[in-house]
C-alpha angles and dihedrals in degrees: 000000000000113000123208120203104160104121093201091056093042091051090047091050092047088065098036096048097039095110091043092051090051090050092050090050086055091050092050093049090054097040113123092230128108116256091242092057092054090047090053089054092045093047092050092049091045091053092052094045095043091050088060100046130076107208092201089065088063114018086172090143091063088045097050112021125073104232112220130204137193118223094269089052092050090054093048094045092049090046090056089053093047093239133111123267088243092054090050090050093047097046106034114012141077135183113277106229092192091054110027093188091061139059125218138208107276098219141028137263090046106258090226092062112103121170089348094303134103113255089205098039100148092053098047119145120254091256091056093046092049101043128154085023096215094129092062128098125260099036089168090065093050100053095117087064092044093056094043088055095042094091096044108040123060091207095055091043093052095043093048091048092049091047091053088051093050100041111020111031 
């Protein structure tokens, strides 16, 4: 499998292939295959792609996506920084309008990103630990997020392209 990691190319293809990606999403939604079988294919491809990509070479997710945290994660993240949860909230977080039970980082890139690495890695919120979420079940029901991350994450880009090759072309 040929792996692409050039972010400029990936961004360009994210725009150029937007219609194609939506067409493939429609194809996947109509595919007569159980969700668990699609998950198995995605998980296999994801493992192969992830094993060939060093996220610290990119860290684009930390540069372009607003990380969110629930209250327990705020407490844990603050603890890892040796500050109070209130201090973390006041200095770095804002309300998350999309998920009212959570707060999100106020600015991008994430202020805890240094040299493409998280300075509070062992206390990362679930969303950060899980990104780009391709190892999870029910891929078919999370395609909007996949398409929105296609032009920003080399893992998503390569998994979606390989999936197209295996199922569509």
